[in-house]
C-alpha positions in Angstrom: -14.1 -14.1 14.7 -12.0 -13.5 12.1 -12.1 -10.1 12.2 -10.5 -9.7 15.6 -7.3 -11.5 15.0 -4.9 -10.5 16.4 -2.0 -8.2 15.4 1.1 -10.8 15.9 3.5 -7.3 14.3 2.4 -5.2 17.0 2.2 -8.0 19.7 5.8 -8.5 19.3 7.2 -4.8 18.0 5.2 -2.3 19.6 3.5 0.7 17.5 6.2 3.2 17.9 8.1 5.1 15.0 10.8 2.2 15.3 8.3 0.3 13.3 8.4 2.4 10.2 11.6 1.1 8.8 13.2 3.2 5.5 15.6 2.1 3.3 17.5 4.7 0.7 18.4 4.1 -2.2 16.8 -0.1 -2.8 16.2 1.2 -5.9 18.7 2.5 -8.4 18.4 5.5 -10.7 18.5 3.3 -13.3 15.9 1.0 -11.9 13.7 4.0 -11.0 13.9 5.0 -14.9 12.9 1.4 -16.2 10.2 1.5 -13.2 8.8 4.6 -14.4 9.2 4.0 -18.2 6.7 1.4 -17.7 4.2 3.5 -15.9 4.4 6.4 -17.9 3.1 3.8 -20.8 -0.3 4.5 -18.9 -2.5 7.0 -20.0 -2.8 9.1 -16.7 -7.0 9.3 -15.3 -8.3 12.3 -14.1 -11.3 11.1 -12.8 -10.3 10.2 -9.1 -9.6 12.0 -6.3 -6.6 10.0 -5.1 -4.1 7.1 -5.9 -5.1 4.3 -8.3 -3.5 1.5 -9.8 -2.2 1.6 -13.2 -4.4 -1.7 -14.0 -7.3 0.9 -14.2 -6.0 2.4 -16.8 -7.7 2.7 -20.6 -4.8 0.6 -22.4 -3.7 -1.6 -19.6 -3.9 -4.8 -21.3 -1.7 -3.9 -24.3 0.9 -4.4 -21.5 -0.5 -6.9 -19.5 2.3 -9.1 -19.9 5.1 -7.0 -19.3 3.7 -6.1 -16.3 2.8 -9.0 -14.9 6.3 -10.4 -14.8 8.0 -7.5 -13.6 6.0 -7.0 -10.9 6.1 -10.7 -10.0 9.9 -10.8 -9.9 9.7 -7.4 -7.8 7.4 -8.8 -5.3 9.6 -11.8 -5.2 12.8 -9.8 -4.4 10.9 -7.2 -2.1 9.9 -10.6 0.3 13.2 -11.4 0.1 14.9 -8.1 1.3 12.5 -7.4 3.9 12.4 -10.6 5.7 16.5 -9.5 6.0 15.2 -5.4 7.2 13.0 -7.5 10.2 15.5 -10.3 10.7 11.7 -11.9 10.0 10.9 -15.1 7.7 7.6 -14.2 5.7 5.6 -16.0 3.6 4.7 -15.1 -0.2 1.0 -16.2 -1.2 1.5 -15.1 -4.8 1.8 -11.6 -4.2 3.1 -9.6 -6.7 4.0 -5.6 -6.6 1.5 -2.9 -7.9 2.0 0.6 -9.5 0.5 3.5 -8.0 0.0 6.6 -9.3 -0.9 10.2 -7.2 -2.7 12.4 -9.8 -1.7 15.7 -9.2 -3.4 17.4 -6.5 -4.8 14.2 -4.7 -4.2 13.1 -1.7 -5.6 10.4 0.6 -6.9 10.4 4.1 -4.9 8.4 6.8 -6.1 4.8 6.6 -5.4 0.9 7.2 -6.1 -1.2 4.4 -8.1 -4.0 5.7 -7.5 -8.0 4.5 -10.7 -9.0 2.3 -12.5 -5.5 1.9 -13.8 -4.9 -1.4 -15.1 -2.0 -3.3 -18.1 -2.2 -5.8 -16.1 0.3 -8.0 -12.7 0.1 -6.9 -13.1 3.5 -6.0 -12.7 4.2 -2.0 -13.3 7.9 -2.1 -17.2 7.3 -4.0 -17.7 4.0 -2.6 -18.8 2.3 0.9 -16.6 -1.7 1.2 -17.9 -4.6 2.0 -17.0 -7.6 3.4 -17.9 -11.2 2.8 -18.7 -13.2 6.0 -20.4 -16.9 5.6 -22.0 -15.6 2.5 -23.9 -12.4 3.4 -22.2 -9.1 2.0 -21.6 -6.5 4.7 -21.5 -3.1 4.0 -18.8 -1.1 6.4 -18.9 2.8 5.9 -16.0 4.6 4.7 -15.0 6.1 7.8 -11.7 4.9 9.5 -13.1 5.7 13.1 -15.8 3.3 12.3 -14.1 0.6 10.7 -11.4 0.6 13.7 -14.0 -0.2 16.0 -15.3 -3.2 13.5 -11.7 -4.2 13.0 -10.2 -3.1 16.5 -6.7 -4.9 15.3 -6.8 -4.7 11.5 -4.4 -6.8 9.3 -2.5 -9.3 11.3 1.0 -10.0 10.5 1.3 -8.3 7.2 3.7 -5.6 6.2 3.1 -2.5 3.8 6.1 -1.7 1.3 6.6 1.0 -0.8 8.9 2.1 -3.1 8.9 5.6 -4.2 10.3 5.7 -8.2 10.0 9.8 -8.2 10.5 12.2 -6.1 10.0 15.7 -8.8 6.8 17.2 -7.1 5.9 19.6 -4.4 4.3 17.5 -1.4 3.6 14.0 -1.6 4.7 13.4 2.2 4.0 10.1 3.8 2.3 11.1 7.1 1.6 8.5 10.5 -0.8 10.0 12.5 -0.1 7.7 15.9 3.3 8.6 15.8 3.3 11.9 14.7 5.9 11.4 12.1 6.6 12.8 8.3 8.4 11.5 5.7 9.0 13.2 2.2 10.9 10.2 0.6 13.5 10.2 -2.1 13.4 8.3 -5.4 14.1 5.2 -4.9 13.3 4.4 -1.3 12.0 1.6 0.4 9.3 2.1 3.2 8.1 -0.9 5.1 5.8 -1.1 8.2 3.2 -2.8 9.9 0.2 -2.8 8.0 -2.5 -2.5 11.1 -4.4 -0.1 12.9 -0.9 1.5 14.7 0.7 2.8 11.6 -1.9 4.1 9.4 -0.3 6.7 6.7 -1.7 9.7 4.9 0.2 10.2 1.6 
């Protein structure tokens, strides 16, 4: 059953806080500034309770080519660097990096992204995700405890990789409840951890 795939990273490395790897100054001040300059070309949305990808912004298509080229190159660089951090050969399947914006006052509940889940309006706050299995649309309640029973091992062999571009705000910590670990990243910090049930994060 594809829903019960074993979490290979957790099996090999365990689920402790040592699985949360932090690299400060991964991005220089200049690299952060360049990325933020691109991000500020987008209109800030006020209709979201939590983070949103810039591809949902109204004028995203105006600079789609610029963003696409930048994020593809960045993803390739990150995969090479993260392979060194973990001392593991990582594969790439056309991945690209994505800009995400946290509106002021927003927050995320502890969660684990699950492979192949889709949202009707790409809004996890207001829509139950669904999974296509054998051509059938299966609705998954938008509740972490229920999802953890349906997907007991969550993603297999995937890593979450985050680069923080700025730190000039209050709050904004990333919290790992199972490890009881809270991190307030500095601008330019890279955080990588297994994208599994054992390292779900609130940011």
